[in-house]
HTML snippet that shows the backbone in 3Dmol.js (N, CA, C, O; Angstrom):
<script src="https://3Dmol.org/build/3Dmol-min.js"></script>
<div id="view" style="width:600px;height:400px;position:relative"></div>
<script>
const pdb = `
ATOM      1  N   UNK A   1     -27.979  16.482  19.646  1.00  0.00           N
ATOM      2  CA  UNK A   1     -26.936  15.950  20.478  1.00  0.00           C
ATOM      3  C   UNK A   1     -25.657  15.818  19.668  1.00  0.00           C
ATOM      4  O   UNK A   1     -25.685  15.284  18.559  1.00  0.00           O
ATOM      5  N   UNK A   2     -24.547  16.290  20.195  1.00  0.00           N
ATOM      6  CA  UNK A   2     -23.263  16.244  19.499  1.00  0.00           C
ATOM      7  C   UNK A   2     -22.727  14.820  19.475  1.00  0.00           C
ATOM      8  O   UNK A   2     -22.977  14.024  20.380  1.00  0.00           O
ATOM      9  N   UNK A   3     -21.996  14.526  18.432  1.00  0.00           N
ATOM     10  CA  UNK A   3     -21.370  13.219  18.309  1.00  0.00           C
ATOM     11  C   UNK A   3     -20.188  13.155  19.261  1.00  0.00           C
ATOM     12  O   UNK A   3     -19.301  14.005  19.190  1.00  0.00           O
ATOM     13  N   UNK A   4     -20.152  12.174  20.144  1.00  0.00           N
ATOM     14  CA  UNK A   4     -19.090  12.084  21.137  1.00  0.00           C
ATOM     15  C   UNK A   4     -17.750  11.704  20.516  1.00  0.00           C
ATOM     16  O   UNK A   4     -16.712  11.873  21.155  1.00  0.00           O
ATOM     17  N   UNK A   5     -17.750  11.199  19.295  1.00  0.00           N
ATOM     18  CA  UNK A   5     -16.499  10.826  18.652  1.00  0.00           C
ATOM     19  C   UNK A   5     -15.897  11.943  17.836  1.00  0.00           C
ATOM     20  O   UNK A   5     -14.778  11.803  17.343  1.00  0.00           O
ATOM     21  N   UNK A   6     -16.598  13.045  17.678  1.00  0.00           N
ATOM     22  CA  UNK A   6     -16.055  14.148  16.901  1.00  0.00           C
ATOM     23  C   UNK A   6     -15.560  15.233  17.839  1.00  0.00           C
ATOM     24  O   UNK A   6     -15.926  15.278  19.013  1.00  0.00           O
ATOM     25  N   UNK A   7     -14.752  16.073  17.320  1.00  0.00           N
ATOM     26  CA  UNK A   7     -14.241  17.176  18.103  1.00  0.00           C
ATOM     27  C   UNK A   7     -13.066  17.799  17.385  1.00  0.00           C
ATOM     28  O   UNK A   7     -12.300  17.110  16.712  1.00  0.00           O
ATOM     29  N   UNK A   8     -12.928  19.095  17.529  1.00  0.00           N
ATOM     30  CA  UNK A   8     -11.885  19.815  16.809  1.00  0.00           C
ATOM     31  C   UNK A   8     -10.484  19.387  17.199  1.00  0.00           C
ATOM     32  O   UNK A   8      -9.566  19.470  16.383  1.00  0.00           O
ATOM     33  N   UNK A   9     -10.301  18.930  18.428  1.00  0.00           N
ATOM     34  CA  UNK A   9      -8.962  18.594  18.880  1.00  0.00           C
ATOM     35  C   UNK A   9      -8.665  17.100  18.829  1.00  0.00           C
ATOM     36  O   UNK A   9      -7.597  16.681  19.273  1.00  0.00           O
ATOM     37  N   UNK A  10      -9.560  16.297  18.312  1.00  0.00           N
ATOM     38  CA  UNK A  10      -9.401  14.841  18.341  1.00  0.00           C
ATOM     39  C   UNK A  10      -8.691  14.350  17.079  1.00  0.00           C
ATOM     40  O   UNK A  10      -9.094  14.675  15.962  1.00  0.00           O
ATOM     41  N   UNK A  11      -7.623  13.559  17.273  1.00  0.00           N
ATOM     42  CA  UNK A  11      -6.983  12.924  16.128  1.00  0.00           C
ATOM     43  C   UNK A  11      -7.625  11.558  15.906  1.00  0.00           C
ATOM     44  O   UNK A  11      -8.460  11.121  16.697  1.00  0.00           O
ATOM     45  N   UNK A  12      -7.238  10.901  14.843  1.00  0.00           N
ATOM     46  CA  UNK A  12      -7.887   9.641  14.475  1.00  0.00           C
ATOM     47  C   UNK A  12      -7.648   8.550  15.516  1.00  0.00           C
ATOM     48  O   UNK A  12      -8.557   7.778  15.819  1.00  0.00           O
ATOM     49  N   UNK A  13      -6.447   8.480  16.060  1.00  0.00           N
ATOM     50  CA  UNK A  13      -6.160   7.462  17.079  1.00  0.00           C
ATOM     51  C   UNK A  13      -7.070   7.654  18.287  1.00  0.00           C
ATOM     52  O   UNK A  13      -7.589   6.682  18.837  1.00  0.00           O
ATOM     53  N   UNK A  14      -7.265   8.901  18.699  1.00  0.00           N
ATOM     54  CA  UNK A  14      -8.144   9.189  19.835  1.00  0.00           C
ATOM     55  C   UNK A  14      -9.590   8.856  19.490  1.00  0.00           C
ATOM     56  O   UNK A  14     -10.337   8.370  20.339  1.00  0.00           O
ATOM     57  N   UNK A  15      -9.987   9.116  18.241  1.00  0.00           N
ATOM     58  CA  UNK A  15     -11.345   8.821  17.804  1.00  0.00           C
ATOM     59  C   UNK A  15     -11.614   7.312  17.856  1.00  0.00           C
ATOM     60  O   UNK A  15     -12.668   6.873  18.317  1.00  0.00           O
ATOM     61  N   UNK A  16     -10.644   6.530  17.377  1.00  0.00           N
ATOM     62  CA  UNK A  16     -10.802   5.071  17.395  1.00  0.00           C
ATOM     63  C   UNK A  16     -10.820   4.563  18.831  1.00  0.00           C
ATOM     64  O   UNK A  16     -11.642   3.717  19.185  1.00  0.00           O
ATOM     65  N   UNK A  17      -9.916   5.077  19.652  1.00  0.00           N
ATOM     66  CA  UNK A  17      -9.870   4.654  21.056  1.00  0.00           C
ATOM     67  C   UNK A  17     -11.181   4.971  21.765  1.00  0.00           C
ATOM     68  O   UNK A  17     -11.706   4.145  22.512  1.00  0.00           O
ATOM     69  N   UNK A  18     -11.702   6.162  21.530  1.00  0.00           N
ATOM     70  CA  UNK A  18     -12.948   6.564  22.182  1.00  0.00           C
ATOM     71  C   UNK A  18     -14.135   5.718  21.719  1.00  0.00           C
ATOM     72  O   UNK A  18     -15.116   5.564  22.447  1.00  0.00           O
ATOM     73  N   UNK A  19     -14.039   5.171  20.506  1.00  0.00           N
ATOM     74  CA  UNK A  19     -15.124   4.321  20.001  1.00  0.00           C
ATOM     75  C   UNK A  19     -15.186   2.995  20.758  1.00  0.00           C
ATOM     76  O   UNK A  19     -16.222   2.330  20.782  1.00  0.00           O
ATOM     77  N   UNK A  20     -14.061   2.619  21.377  1.00  0.00           N
ATOM     78  CA  UNK A  20     -14.006   1.358  22.108  1.00  0.00           C
ATOM     79  C   UNK A  20     -13.742   0.158  21.216  1.00  0.00           C
ATOM     80  O   UNK A  20     -13.745  -0.981  21.684  1.00  0.00           O
ATOM     81  N   UNK A  21     -13.513   0.411  19.921  1.00  0.00           N
ATOM     82  CA  UNK A  21     -13.267  -0.680  18.981  1.00  0.00           C
ATOM     83  C   UNK A  21     -11.775  -0.921  18.821  1.00  0.00           C
ATOM     84  O   UNK A  21     -10.974   0.014  18.849  1.00  0.00           O
ATOM     85  N   UNK A  22     -11.416  -2.181  18.655  1.00  0.00           N
ATOM     86  CA  UNK A  22     -10.050  -2.514  18.277  1.00  0.00           C
ATOM     87  C   UNK A  22      -9.917  -2.255  16.779  1.00  0.00           C
ATOM     88  O   UNK A  22     -10.913  -2.068  16.080  1.00  0.00           O
ATOM     89  N   UNK A  23      -8.680  -2.246  16.297  1.00  0.00           N
ATOM     90  CA  UNK A  23      -8.490  -2.098  14.852  1.00  0.00           C
ATOM     91  C   UNK A  23      -9.122  -3.264  14.106  1.00  0.00           C
ATOM     92  O   UNK A  23      -9.659  -3.086  13.013  1.00  0.00           O
ATOM     93  N   UNK A  24      -9.060  -4.452  14.690  1.00  0.00           N
ATOM     94  CA  UNK A  24      -9.666  -5.625  14.049  1.00  0.00           C
ATOM     95  C   UNK A  24     -11.177  -5.450  13.929  1.00  0.00           C
ATOM     96  O   UNK A  24     -11.761  -5.767  12.892  1.00  0.00           O
ATOM     97  N   UNK A  25     -11.805  -4.949  14.980  1.00  0.00           N
ATOM     98  CA  UNK A  25     -13.258  -4.724  14.952  1.00  0.00           C
ATOM     99  C   UNK A  25     -13.618  -3.613  13.975  1.00  0.00           C
ATOM    100  O   UNK A  25     -14.595  -3.727  13.236  1.00  0.00           O
ATOM    101  N   UNK A  26     -12.835  -2.544  13.969  1.00  0.00           N
ATOM    102  CA  UNK A  26     -13.089  -1.446  13.032  1.00  0.00           C
ATOM    103  C   UNK A  26     -12.959  -1.950  11.597  1.00  0.00           C
ATOM    104  O   UNK A  26     -13.775  -1.606  10.742  1.00  0.00           O
ATOM    105  N   UNK A  27     -11.949  -2.752  11.332  1.00  0.00           N
ATOM    106  CA  UNK A  27     -11.785  -3.320   9.990  1.00  0.00           C
ATOM    107  C   UNK A  27     -12.996  -4.169   9.623  1.00  0.00           C
ATOM    108  O   UNK A  27     -13.535  -4.044   8.523  1.00  0.00           O
ATOM    109  N   UNK A  28     -13.423  -5.030  10.539  1.00  0.00           N
ATOM    110  CA  UNK A  28     -14.575  -5.893  10.279  1.00  0.00           C
ATOM    111  C   UNK A  28     -15.821  -5.071   9.981  1.00  0.00           C
ATOM    112  O   UNK A  28     -16.528  -5.345   9.011  1.00  0.00           O
ATOM    113  N   UNK A  29     -16.094  -4.068  10.803  1.00  0.00           N
ATOM    114  CA  UNK A  29     -17.290  -3.236  10.605  1.00  0.00           C
ATOM    115  C   UNK A  29     -17.206  -2.380   9.350  1.00  0.00           C
ATOM    116  O   UNK A  29     -18.228  -1.981   8.792  1.00  0.00           O
ATOM    117  N   UNK A  30     -15.980  -2.101   8.910  1.00  0.00           N
ATOM    118  CA  UNK A  30     -15.776  -1.302   7.698  1.00  0.00           C
ATOM    119  C   UNK A  30     -15.760  -2.162   6.443  1.00  0.00           C
ATOM    120  O   UNK A  30     -15.785  -1.638   5.329  1.00  0.00           O
ATOM    121  N   UNK A  31     -15.719  -3.479   6.618  1.00  0.00           N
ATOM    122  CA  UNK A  31     -15.642  -4.372   5.467  1.00  0.00           C
ATOM    123  C   UNK A  31     -14.258  -4.415   4.855  1.00  0.00           C
ATOM    124  O   UNK A  31     -14.110  -4.705   3.668  1.00  0.00           O
ATOM    125  N   UNK A  32     -13.240  -4.129   5.658  1.00  0.00           N
ATOM    126  CA  UNK A  32     -11.862  -4.135   5.188  1.00  0.00           C
ATOM    127  C   UNK A  32     -11.091  -5.260   5.868  1.00  0.00           C
ATOM    128  O   UNK A  32     -11.488  -5.752   6.924  1.00  0.00           O
ATOM    129  N   UNK A  33      -9.993  -5.654   5.254  1.00  0.00           N
ATOM    130  CA  UNK A  33      -9.082  -6.556   5.956  1.00  0.00           C
ATOM    131  C   UNK A  33      -8.323  -5.715   6.976  1.00  0.00           C
ATOM    132  O   UNK A  33      -8.280  -4.489   6.865  1.00  0.00           O
ATOM    133  N   UNK A  34      -7.731  -6.364   7.958  1.00  0.00           N
ATOM    134  CA  UNK A  34      -6.931  -5.605   8.934  1.00  0.00           C
ATOM    135  C   UNK A  34      -5.763  -4.933   8.233  1.00  0.00           C
ATOM    136  O   UNK A  34      -5.405  -3.802   8.563  1.00  0.00           O
ATOM    137  N   UNK A  35      -5.164  -5.625   7.264  1.00  0.00           N
ATOM    138  CA  UNK A  35      -4.070  -5.035   6.501  1.00  0.00           C
ATOM    139  C   UNK A  35      -4.519  -3.835   5.686  1.00  0.00           C
ATOM    140  O   UNK A  35      -3.810  -2.832   5.595  1.00  0.00           O
ATOM    141  N   UNK A  36      -5.700  -3.942   5.094  1.00  0.00           N
ATOM    142  CA  UNK A  36      -6.250  -2.825   4.321  1.00  0.00           C
ATOM    143  C   UNK A  36      -6.515  -1.613   5.189  1.00  0.00           C
ATOM    144  O   UNK A  36      -6.238  -0.484   4.786  1.00  0.00           O
ATOM    145  N   UNK A  37      -7.053  -1.842   6.384  1.00  0.00           N
ATOM    146  CA  UNK A  37      -7.288  -0.737   7.314  1.00  0.00           C
ATOM    147  C   UNK A  37      -5.964  -0.127   7.731  1.00  0.00           C
ATOM    148  O   UNK A  37      -5.830   1.096   7.771  1.00  0.00           O
ATOM    149  N   UNK A  38      -4.981  -0.967   8.044  1.00  0.00           N
ATOM    150  CA  UNK A  38      -3.670  -0.474   8.451  1.00  0.00           C
ATOM    151  C   UNK A  38      -3.076   0.424   7.366  1.00  0.00           C
ATOM    152  O   UNK A  38      -2.576   1.509   7.660  1.00  0.00           O
ATOM    153  N   UNK A  39      -3.131  -0.028   6.121  1.00  0.00           N
ATOM    154  CA  UNK A  39      -2.586   0.781   5.027  1.00  0.00           C
ATOM    155  C   UNK A  39      -3.320   2.108   4.909  1.00  0.00           C
ATOM    156  O   UNK A  39      -2.692   3.149   4.713  1.00  0.00           O
ATOM    157  N   UNK A  40      -4.634   2.083   5.025  1.00  0.00           N
ATOM    158  CA  UNK A  40      -5.418   3.309   4.931  1.00  0.00           C
ATOM    159  C   UNK A  40      -5.057   4.261   6.074  1.00  0.00           C
ATOM    160  O   UNK A  40      -4.941   5.468   5.864  1.00  0.00           O
ATOM    161  N   UNK A  41      -4.883   3.726   7.268  1.00  0.00           N
ATOM    162  CA  UNK A  41      -4.537   4.560   8.419  1.00  0.00           C
ATOM    163  C   UNK A  41      -3.174   5.211   8.260  1.00  0.00           C
ATOM    164  O   UNK A  41      -2.953   6.303   8.785  1.00  0.00           O
ATOM    165  N   UNK A  42      -2.254   4.571   7.548  1.00  0.00           N
ATOM    166  CA  UNK A  42      -0.900   5.095   7.380  1.00  0.00           C
ATOM    167  C   UNK A  42      -0.811   6.188   6.316  1.00  0.00           C
ATOM    168  O   UNK A  42       0.141   6.968   6.307  1.00  0.00           O
ATOM    169  N   UNK A  43      -1.781   6.248   5.436  1.00  0.00           N
ATOM    170  CA  UNK A  43      -1.766   7.249   4.364  1.00  0.00           C
ATOM    171  C   UNK A  43      -2.164   8.622   4.901  1.00  0.00           C
ATOM    172  O   UNK A  43      -2.796   8.738   5.951  1.00  0.00           O
ATOM    173  N   UNK A  44      -1.780   9.658   4.156  1.00  0.00           N
ATOM    174  CA  UNK A  44      -2.170  11.022   4.504  1.00  0.00           C
ATOM    175  C   UNK A  44      -3.684  11.179   4.379  1.00  0.00           C
ATOM    176  O   UNK A  44      -4.346  10.363   3.737  1.00  0.00           O
ATOM    177  N   UNK A  45      -4.219  12.207   4.980  1.00  0.00           N
ATOM    178  CA  UNK A  45      -5.673  12.403   5.079  1.00  0.00           C
ATOM    179  C   UNK A  45      -6.397  12.359   3.744  1.00  0.00           C
ATOM    180  O   UNK A  45      -7.490  11.798   3.671  1.00  0.00           O
ATOM    181  N   UNK A  46      -5.842  12.917   2.705  1.00  0.00           N
ATOM    182  CA  UNK A  46      -6.540  12.965   1.427  1.00  0.00           C
ATOM    183  C   UNK A  46      -6.266  11.791   0.515  1.00  0.00           C
ATOM    184  O   UNK A  46      -6.854  11.685  -0.561  1.00  0.00           O
ATOM    185  N   UNK A  47      -5.368  10.901   0.940  1.00  0.00           N
ATOM    186  CA  UNK A  47      -5.001   9.760   0.101  1.00  0.00           C
ATOM    187  C   UNK A  47      -5.962   8.596   0.298  1.00  0.00           C
ATOM    188  O   UNK A  47      -6.571   8.447   1.358  1.00  0.00           O
ATOM    189  N   UNK A  48      -6.087   7.788  -0.722  1.00  0.00           N
ATOM    190  CA  UNK A  48      -6.932   6.602  -0.630  1.00  0.00           C
ATOM    191  C   UNK A  48      -8.268   6.808  -1.303  1.00  0.00           C
ATOM    192  O   UNK A  48      -8.599   7.903  -1.758  1.00  0.00           O
ATOM    193  N   UNK A  49      -9.017   5.742  -1.354  1.00  0.00           N
ATOM    194  CA  UNK A  49     -10.325   5.769  -1.994  1.00  0.00           C
ATOM    195  C   UNK A  49     -11.352   6.455  -1.105  1.00  0.00           C
ATOM    196  O   UNK A  49     -11.345   6.290   0.115  1.00  0.00           O
ATOM    197  N   UNK A  50     -12.224   7.216  -1.723  1.00  0.00           N
ATOM    198  CA  UNK A  50     -13.308   7.863  -0.977  1.00  0.00           C
ATOM    199  C   UNK A  50     -14.221   6.821  -0.350  1.00  0.00           C
ATOM    200  O   UNK A  50     -14.746   7.024   0.745  1.00  0.00           O
ATOM    201  N   UNK A  51     -14.410   5.703  -1.048  1.00  0.00           N
ATOM    202  CA  UNK A  51     -15.296   4.666  -0.516  1.00  0.00           C
ATOM    203  C   UNK A  51     -14.748   4.078   0.777  1.00  0.00           C
ATOM    204  O   UNK A  51     -15.521   3.706   1.660  1.00  0.00           O
ATOM    205  N   UNK A  52     -13.425   3.989   0.902  1.00  0.00           N
ATOM    206  CA  UNK A  52     -12.832   3.482   2.141  1.00  0.00           C
ATOM    207  C   UNK A  52     -13.099   4.450   3.275  1.00  0.00           C
ATOM    208  O   UNK A  52     -13.475   4.032   4.370  1.00  0.00           O
ATOM    209  N   UNK A  53     -12.913   5.734   3.032  1.00  0.00           N
ATOM    210  CA  UNK A  53     -13.187   6.743   4.054  1.00  0.00           C
ATOM    211  C   UNK A  53     -14.660   6.691   4.461  1.00  0.00           C
ATOM    212  O   UNK A  53     -14.978   6.815   5.644  1.00  0.00           O
ATOM    213  N   UNK A  54     -15.549   6.510   3.506  1.00  0.00           N
ATOM    214  CA  UNK A  54     -16.976   6.427   3.808  1.00  0.00           C
ATOM    215  C   UNK A  54     -17.282   5.224   4.685  1.00  0.00           C
ATOM    216  O   UNK A  54     -18.081   5.321   5.616  1.00  0.00           O
ATOM    217  N   UNK A  55     -16.655   4.097   4.397  1.00  0.00           N
ATOM    218  CA  UNK A  55     -16.911   2.884   5.169  1.00  0.00           C
ATOM    219  C   UNK A  55     -16.360   2.992   6.588  1.00  0.00           C
ATOM    220  O   UNK A  55     -17.009   2.560   7.541  1.00  0.00           O
ATOM    221  N   UNK A  56     -15.170   3.563   6.734  1.00  0.00           N
ATOM    222  CA  UNK A  56     -14.584   3.730   8.066  1.00  0.00           C
ATOM    223  C   UNK A  56     -15.403   4.737   8.864  1.00  0.00           C
ATOM    224  O   UNK A  56     -15.673   4.523  10.046  1.00  0.00           O
ATOM    225  N   UNK A  57     -15.797   5.826   8.228  1.00  0.00           N
ATOM    226  CA  UNK A  57     -16.614   6.838   8.909  1.00  0.00           C
ATOM    227  C   UNK A  57     -17.930   6.238   9.390  1.00  0.00           C
ATOM    228  O   UNK A  57     -18.351   6.485  10.520  1.00  0.00           O
ATOM    229  N   UNK A  58     -18.577   5.453   8.539  1.00  0.00           N
ATOM    230  CA  UNK A  58     -19.846   4.829   8.927  1.00  0.00           C
ATOM    231  C   UNK A  58     -19.646   3.881  10.108  1.00  0.00           C
ATOM    232  O   UNK A  58     -20.475   3.838  11.018  1.00  0.00           O
ATOM    233  N   UNK A  59     -18.549   3.120  10.097  1.00  0.00           N
ATOM    234  CA  UNK A  59     -18.283   2.194  11.196  1.00  0.00           C
ATOM    235  C   UNK A  59     -18.061   2.941  12.508  1.00  0.00           C
ATOM    236  O   UNK A  59     -18.442   2.456  13.573  1.00  0.00           O
ATOM    237  N   UNK A  60     -17.446   4.121  12.431  1.00  0.00           N
ATOM    238  CA  UNK A  60     -17.194   4.924  13.629  1.00  0.00           C
ATOM    239  C   UNK A  60     -18.390   5.802  14.007  1.00  0.00           C
ATOM    240  O   UNK A  60     -18.454   6.326  15.119  1.00  0.00           O
ATOM    241  N   UNK A  61     -19.330   5.957  13.084  1.00  0.00           N
ATOM    242  CA  UNK A  61     -20.494   6.786  13.369  1.00  0.00           C
ATOM    243  C   UNK A  61     -20.209   8.274  13.275  1.00  0.00           C
ATOM    244  O   UNK A  61     -20.798   9.078  13.996  1.00  0.00           O
ATOM    245  N   UNK A  62     -19.289   8.635  12.369  1.00  0.00           N
ATOM    246  CA  UNK A  62     -18.953  10.045  12.159  1.00  0.00           C
ATOM    247  C   UNK A  62     -19.102  10.359  10.673  1.00  0.00           C
ATOM    248  O   UNK A  62     -19.283   9.453   9.859  1.00  0.00           O
ATOM    249  N   UNK A  63     -19.028  11.621  10.326  1.00  0.00           N
ATOM    250  CA  UNK A  63     -19.068  12.002   8.919  1.00  0.00           C
ATOM    251  C   UNK A  63     -17.683  11.797   8.311  1.00  0.00           C
ATOM    252  O   UNK A  63     -16.687  11.710   9.030  1.00  0.00           O
ATOM    253  N   UNK A  64     -17.628  11.722   6.991  1.00  0.00           N
ATOM    254  CA  UNK A  64     -16.352  11.609   6.295  1.00  0.00           C
ATOM    255  C   UNK A  64     -15.505  12.845   6.594  1.00  0.00           C
ATOM    256  O   UNK A  64     -14.293  12.739   6.783  1.00  0.00           O
ATOM    257  N   UNK A  65     -16.131  13.999   6.635  1.00  0.00           N
ATOM    258  CA  UNK A  65     -15.414  15.239   6.932  1.00  0.00           C
ATOM    259  C   UNK A  65     -14.754  15.175   8.307  1.00  0.00           C
ATOM    260  O   UNK A  65     -13.588  15.541   8.456  1.00  0.00           O
ATOM    261  N   UNK A  66     -15.494  14.710   9.308  1.00  0.00           N
ATOM    262  CA  UNK A  66     -14.930  14.580  10.659  1.00  0.00           C
ATOM    263  C   UNK A  66     -13.780  13.574  10.673  1.00  0.00           C
ATOM    264  O   UNK A  66     -12.756  13.794  11.321  1.00  0.00           O
ATOM    265  N   UNK A  67     -13.962  12.468   9.949  1.00  0.00           N
ATOM    266  CA  UNK A  67     -12.942  11.429   9.890  1.00  0.00           C
ATOM    267  C   UNK A  67     -11.663  11.960   9.262  1.00  0.00           C
ATOM    268  O   UNK A  67     -10.578  11.777   9.815  1.00  0.00           O
ATOM    269  N   UNK A  68     -11.776  12.612   8.118  1.00  0.00           N
ATOM    270  CA  UNK A  68     -10.590  13.106   7.417  1.00  0.00           C
ATOM    271  C   UNK A  68      -9.911  14.246   8.184  1.00  0.00           C
ATOM    272  O   UNK A  68      -8.689  14.386   8.150  1.00  0.00           O
ATOM    273  N   UNK A  69     -10.709  15.046   8.865  1.00  0.00           N
ATOM    274  CA  UNK A  69     -10.136  16.110   9.696  1.00  0.00           C
ATOM    275  C   UNK A  69      -9.316  15.476  10.832  1.00  0.00           C
ATOM    276  O   UNK A  69      -8.203  15.916  11.119  1.00  0.00           O
ATOM    277  N   UNK A  70      -9.867  14.454  11.464  1.00  0.00           N
ATOM    278  CA  UNK A  70      -9.149  13.771  12.535  1.00  0.00           C
ATOM    279  C   UNK A  70      -7.925  13.036  11.996  1.00  0.00           C
ATOM    280  O   UNK A  70      -6.886  12.986  12.655  1.00  0.00           O
ATOM    281  N   UNK A  71      -8.049  12.466  10.799  1.00  0.00           N
ATOM    282  CA  UNK A  71      -6.935  11.743  10.193  1.00  0.00           C
ATOM    283  C   UNK A  71      -5.785  12.671   9.873  1.00  0.00           C
ATOM    284  O   UNK A  71      -4.626  12.261   9.925  1.00  0.00           O
ATOM    285  N   UNK A  72      -6.087  13.911   9.544  1.00  0.00           N
ATOM    286  CA  UNK A  72      -5.059  14.893   9.235  1.00  0.00           C
ATOM    287  C   UNK A  72      -4.287  15.383  10.446  1.00  0.00           C
ATOM    288  O   UNK A  72      -3.239  16.011  10.301  1.00  0.00           O
ATOM    289  N   UNK A  73      -4.788  15.107  11.629  1.00  0.00           N
ATOM    290  CA  UNK A  73      -4.122  15.509  12.875  1.00  0.00           C
ATOM    291  C   UNK A  73      -3.290  14.351  13.374  1.00  0.00           C
ATOM    292  O   UNK A  73      -3.834  13.343  13.824  1.00  0.00           O
ATOM    293  N   UNK A  74      -2.022  14.476  13.304  1.00  0.00           N
ATOM    294  CA  UNK A  74      -1.126  13.385  13.721  1.00  0.00           C
ATOM    295  C   UNK A  74      -0.581  13.607  15.090  1.00  0.00           C
ATOM    296  O   UNK A  74       0.186  12.785  15.589  1.00  0.00           O
TER     297      UNK A  74
END
`;
const viewer = $3Dmol.createViewer("view");
viewer.addModel(pdb, "pdb");
viewer.setStyle({}, {cartoon: {color: "spectrum"}});
viewer.zoomTo();
viewer.render();
</script>
C-alpha cells in the first residue's frame, strides 16, 4: 500500500496539511520546540541536522528521502 503522504507532486506544506497535524503537534511528535521546527522548515532541503529530518519524517510517517524531496519543492 502506498503512503498517502508521499507523492511526486507534493510539497512539504501539503504533506503536513494532509497529515492533519498542526505545526505544534508535528513539533511535539518530532521532539522539537515549535521554534526549532519553524527554523528547520525555513531552511533549504539539504540544510540542517540529519537527525532533525529523521525525527520529522518519523512523525509524518514518511521516509527521509520523501520528506527532503517534498521540502525541496516550494
